N, C-alpha and C positions, 0 to 999 in steps of 0.2 A: 353464814357464813363462806367463805371463799372454797371453795373446791379446787382451786389452780393457780398458781402463780404467773404462769405463761401462756395462759390461755388454750392449754390441755392439760395434761390429769400430773404431768412431771412437776414433783415438790423441790424446792433449793434449799442449800443448806448451806450455813456460812460454819467454817469450822476454823477456828485459831491454833496455829501450830500444826498445819495438817502438812508439811510438806515431812515430818520423819514421824517414827516413833507411834505411840497411839493417835496421835491425830490423821498420821497417815493410814492407819488400820481401819481408822474411821472412813476417812473417805475414802478408800477402795471399798469398806463393806456396803457404804449409801451407794458406790456406784452400784454394786449388785443389784441392789433394790431399783433401781432408775430413779436415785436420788441425784440431782444435777450439783456438784460444789462450790460454794467461792472461798477459799482456802488462804490463808497467808502463810509466810513465812519470813522468818528477823530478816535473814542475808545470805543463804545456800539456794541460789536463783536455780542452780542447775539440781538439786534436788527436789526443786517445787515443780520444773521444768520432767521430772522422771515421774512425778505422781499426775500431772496432769497427761504423760504420754498413759501409764496406765490404767488411769480412768478412762480414757479413749478407748483402750482393747478391751473393756468391760462391758462398751456399747453406751459409756455414758459421757458426760461433758464435765470439764472442771475449768476452772480460770484461778490461777494464782497471783495473789496480790501482796509486796511487801508489805509488812505493818510490824513494830516493835511493840507490843502491845502492855509495854514500862511506861512509855512515851505515851500519858495523855494528851499532851499536846499537841499531839498529830491525829488523832481523831479524825478533827473537823475534815481535815483533809482527804483525809481516809477514805469518808461517805460519799463523795463523787466519785473516786474509786470504785465502789463496790455499784451506784448508781450504775454505772457504764458497766461492768461486768453484768447484771442484771438484764442491761439494755440485750448484749452480747447472746445471752439467754432469751431474750425474747418477752422479759419479765420488767415491772415495775418493784416488785416486793418479794420477798423468799420467805418462807415457812420454816426451817430450824436454825437455831443458834445451837454451839456447842463452844463453851469457853474453854480450851483445850490447853492453851499455850503456858507454860511454865519453867519455873529455872528450878535448883535444887541449893541447897545446905546443908551441911552438915559437919555441925556447931554445938559442945554442949552449950548448954546457956550461959556458964561464965565467962564463957570466950565470945560471944556474939556481939558484934558490935553495931553502933545503931547505923551504920551507913547500908550493915548488909541485913539488918531488919528493913531500914526504909526501901533498900531496892526489891523485897518481898512482897511486901506490904503496896509498891508500885505494880508487880506483875501479879499478882495473885491475886488481891483485893481491889485495890485502888481502879486496875484496868479493866477488869471482868465489869466493874460497876459502873463506871461511864460508858464504854464500849457499848455494854447494850442498853445503857441510856441511847445512846446517840444512835444506836441502827433499830430501836423498838417503833420509830415512825415509818418502816418499811417494812417492818413484819405482818405477813396475812393476820388476823385474826382466825383463832384457830391453830396456832401457829406452838411450837413448843421450844422450850430452853432445856440445856443439861451444863450446868455445870460440873468440872471436873474436881472433885477432891481427893481424900489419899485414905485408908486403914489406919493413915497414924492419928487421926481424931478419933479413934475407937480404944486403939493398943498405945501405949509408948515407948520409945528405943530413945536409947538418952542420943544425942547430938541430933535429932529433930523437931524440939521446942520451935522457934522461928516458925520454919514451913508448916507445921501441923495446926501452929496457932491462926495461922491467914489461910490456911484451907478449912477447919471451924468457924469462921466467920463466912466463908464462902459459903457453908452449910448454913449458916444463919439467915444471908441475905436470900438465895435460893428459897425458906419460905417464905420470905418477905412478899419474893417476883411473885410465888404461885396464889399468894394472896390478894396482892393488887393489880395483878395483870388478870385474874377469873372475870373479869366483867368483859371481858374480851376475847375469853373461850384458851386463853396460854397457859399452858402448862409450864409447868418450871421443876425440874429434877434433878439432886445431884448426884454421881457417880464417884465412886469411891475405890480406886485399884488399890490390890496390895502389889506386892515388890514385883517389878513386871520386868523380861528381860532383853532393854530395849538399851541405845546410849543413853539415856537420862543420867542424869549424878557420873559421868562418865564411862559408864556403861557396868557401874560397881556388880552390880547384881547377876548381870550377863557373866562379865569377865569372871571373877574372882570368884574361886571355886568353894573354898571355905564359909564365904557369908552364901553364897547359892545354896550351899548345903543348908546354913543353920536356919535359913527360909524353910526352905523344901522339908527339914525338920519339924517346924514349926505350924505347918501347913495339914487340914484333912486329908486334902488330896494329894499329899508328897509329893512338890515340886512350886517352884516357882513358876510364874503367872506369863503369858506368852501375847504381845499383841492381839495374836488372833483369839484369847481369852476376852477381849474388851470390847475392840473395835464391832464387832457383831453385836454385840448386847448394847454400846450407844446406837447403835441403827434401828436394832428391833425396838429399844427403849422410844426412839421418835415414830413408828409407825403407828397406824392407825391402831392398831390389834390393842395397842398400850395408852390409849388415848385417856383412860380412867386414872392412871398414874398420875398423881400430881403432887409436889410439895414434900418430896420422901428421897431419903439418903438410901441409894443401894448400892451395900459393897460386893465387890468382886474379886473377891481375894481368894477363891479356893475353899476358906475357912482355915484361918489361921486365929491363932489364940482364940480357940472355943471354949 
């Protein structure tokens, strides 16, 4: 099993949606552990550059690459960019994959359109499915995959049926990845955050006091989540200390609706 991606002890992660929110927090906490990152952003290059600078300040390295994870046809062209980014890091392969990029939809079942469902499917299930497939040849044996799900696969809030259903599919996929990739020593797990105060969903959890309080009242620890509740957990799950955790759904919600 390879001990290095770069000829040294440096590990390399690929994180989708790493320019903001939970992805950004994950990249920064990986940097604090000495892990280099190749992360994707969809449109806002300036935000991505800020993350690269913050990683550099933490003493690690990161490269930002543009990618729309809902555009499966772009994945073949994305792979050479990954190879080039790896070469900049002195490597040919990477160690960790975090499928984090996502969009939201808040509509009741009877109001959700076919187009909206298809868009969620592209970004949240088909995208991670085929991006992981494309990147597997570049992953080191003994690597790790973390797919981001949601607390909404365990409990139900009206208006989340389409989004939660896609995340449920991701959780099933993750178990199959753990089974089928085990021969290469690759572990795959799902992290399921609860409501987090970021700009996701237009910042509704962060910026809507009534919703914030409603969720806090349903949470055993009495508040909504913060990015710093999630990024460190993902970084720790990828570390060697958790090498025997495989095929699991790990909910990180502070205890919502227990």
